[in-house]
N, C-alpha and C positions, 0 to 999 in steps of 0.2 A: 354520666355525662362527661364530656371533655371539659377542659379548662377554656371555655369559649368566649368569655366576655371581654375580649379585647379585639376581636377580629371585625367588629362592626357589623356582624351578622347576627341580628336579633333572633331570627327564626332559624331552625325550630327550637333553639335553646331556651326561650322563655317558657316553653311548655314544661320544663322541669321545675319551675318555681312552685313553691308549696308553702303551706302553713307551718309556722314554727312550732305552734302548740300541738297540732293534731294531724300534721302531714304524714305521708307514708314513711319518710326517713326517721322522724321522731318516733312514730309507732313502732317501727322495727327495732330501733335501738333501745327503747324503753325495756323490752324483754331481755336483751342482752345484758344491759346494765344490772337489772335485778338478778339475773341468773348468775352473773360472775362477781357480784358485789363490788361494782366499780362505777365511778363517775365518768361519764362520757361527754366530751365536747364535740359537737357535731356541726361543722360549717355547712350551711346550705344557701341556696338561692331562695329567699323568702318572698312570698306574695302576700301582701297585706290586704286582705279582702275587705276590711273595714274602712280603709282610707284609699279609695280610688284605684284599688289594684296595684298600688305602688310596689315596686320591687326593691329589695334590700339585700346586701351582703351580710349575712347574719350567722352568728355562732349560737347554737342551742346547748344549754347545759342540762343534762339528765343525771339525777342523783342515783346513788347505789341501791335505792329501793325501787327504781324504775319509774320515778316520778319526774315529770317536767319541772325544773327548778326555775328556769328563766332564759332570757336571751340577750345578746348584745349585738347591736348593729354597727358595722364598721364606720369609724369616725372620719377617717381621712381617705379621700378617693384620688388615686394617682392620675396625673395628666402628663405622662412622659413616655415617649417612644410608642411601642405597641400597646402600652398600658394606659388606656384612656377610658376608664370605666364609667365616666360621668354619663356616657351614652345610655347606660342601663340602670343605674340606681343612684340615689342621693347619698350625701353624707349622712351618717347615722344620727338618730335623735334619742338614743337611750343613755347618753352620759357615759359614766365610767363605773358600771356596776361591779361589785365584788360579790361572789356566791359563796355563802357559808356552806361547806360540806363537812362530812364526818372526818375527812382527811386533811382539812385546812381550808383557808379562805383563798379562793382562786379568782382570777380574772382573765380575760381574753383580749389581747391587743392584736386585732386582725391585720395581718399582712403589712400593708403600706403604713399603718400606724406606727410601725417600729421606727420610722425615720423622724418622729416627732417627740422630742424629749418631754414636752409637757403632757403628752398622751400617757407616757409611762408614769410621770409623776402623779397624775390624778388617780390612777389605779392604786398607787402606794398610799396616797392621802386617804383613800376609802378603805385601807386596811388590808390590801392584798398581801398574801405571803408567797403565792406562786402566780406568775403571769405567763400564760401561754401565748405564743405568737405563731398561729398557723399561717403559712405562707405558701405562695407559688411564685417563685422568682428565678430569673435566668442569669447565667454567667456574666454576659457582657454588661449587664445593667447594674448588678448590685453585689456580686461576689466579694469584691474587696471590702465591703461594709459588713458583710454577714457576721463575721466572728467578733465584730467590735461593738455593734449597737446594742444588742440584747445583753451582752456581758457588762457594758458600761451602765446599762439601766439597772442591772442587778446590784452593782456597787452603789450607785447613786441613791437608789430607793430601798436598800436593805431588804430585798426579797429575792426569791429565785425566779429565773426566767427559763422558759423551755422554748427554744427556737426550732420550728418545725418547717421543713421545706420538702417538696416532692422531688422525684427524679424523672428522667426521660425526656423525650421530645414528641410533641404532638403535631401532626401534619393535617392541615385543613384543605377541604376541596376547593374553596374559593380563595383567591389571593387577597391580601390586604396590605396596606401601606402603613408606615410609621410616622408620616408627616414630617419626614426629614430629607425629602428629595431623593432618597435611594429607591431602587426598584422594589416593586411589590413582591411579596413572598408568602409562603404558605405555612410558616412555623414561627414560633417565638425564639427559637434557639433551645439550648439545653437547660433544663431545670436541674440545678446542681446539688440537691439533697443537703448533705452535711449538717443534718440536725444535731443539736447539742443542748445541754443544760448547763446554766451558769449559776453560781452560788453568790450570796451577798458579800462574801469575803473576797471575791474576784476569782476564785478557782473555777474550773469548768470540766465537764466531762470530755471524753473523746468524741469526735463527731462521727456520725454514720457516713456511709459511702456516698461519693458524688454520683454514682451511676447505678446503684443497686438498691432496691427496697430493703428496708431493715427495721428492726425494732430496738429502741433504746430503753433500757430499764435502769432507773436511777433511784436510790434511796436517799430521801431528803430529810435532814434533821431541822425541823422548823424552829427549834430553839436558837438556831444560828442567826435567824433574822433579828431577834432581840439583842443577842450578844454583840452583833456587829453594830447595831444602833447605839448600844451603850458605849462601845469602844470608840467609834468615830464621831458620834453626835452630829451626823449630817442633818438629821430631821430637826434636832434642837437648834441648830444654827442656820437654818436655810432662809430665814427672814421672809416668810410668805407675806407678812404685812406690808413690806416695802414693794414687793412685786404687785400686790393687789392694788396698790395705789396708782401704779403706772399702766397696768394693762388696760383699764377702761378708757384711758386717754389715747392709747395706741390705736384703737379701732375707730376713733373719731376722724372725720375728714380734715379737720384743722390741726391734727396733731403735729407738734414740732419736736423733733428729737433733741435730747439734751446734749448738745455739742458746744464746746467752748472754743470760740475763735479768738485769734490773736487780735488785739486792739491796735 
C-alpha cells in the first residue's frame, strides 16, 4: 500500500489494516525471520478486532525463531501540515515496551515520536540498548532535524539509535490540502531517505542516499552502552525524582509555572 494516511482519503486504504498477531504481513515475515535467523520489525496498519475495530499505527516484532514477540503502537500522532494522522488512528496505549531478543534489547520509537525527548527517555528507562525509528518524512518538513534528534537521543540515553526513512515521491489521484491556505496538491513532497545509525558516544554511520533505496549494515558493540553510562553518568545524575514531582502538577488545569517575578 502507499503511504496514504495523511491525504484524508480513508478508503480504500483502511482495507489494508490487519491483525498484528496473525495478519498476512506477520504470517509472511515469520517464515523469513526463521529462515534467515533475524529479528524483524514490521510496521503495519493494525486493526484491533477486539476493541471496536480501532486502527493503530503499529510496529510488530518477530524474533529469529519466527515467533511473534510483541508490538508497539505509536505514542505521538502528528498534527502538522499534510501529516494529520489523528483522522485515522489514536495515540498508542502500549507504553514504552522493550523487547528482549538474542541480539540485544530493542525498542521502536515510531516516526513522529522522535520529536519527543521523553519518549526516547522512557525506552531507555525500560532498558533499551537499540532504539529503531522507522519513519516516513519529507524534506521541507523535517530534514534539518533529521541528523540531530536521534543522534542526540543516543547520547542522552546511552543506547544506539537507528533512524530509518524512505525515499521517493508518491502522487495520489485525489488532491488534498495542508490546512495552510495554500493550493491543494497530490503529493507530500520528497521523502529524503538518509537513514543512519548513531552510537551512545555520539559517533554515527554514514547516511544512505536521499533518493535511492539502500541497505545499511552496521556492527554494534552493545558493551559501549554501559561504557558510556559509566563515563558520563548521565543516568546516575538525571534526577528523575525531581521531575516526577513536577510532571503530575503540569497536567492539572490549575498548574502554575514556577516563575520568579520582580517584586
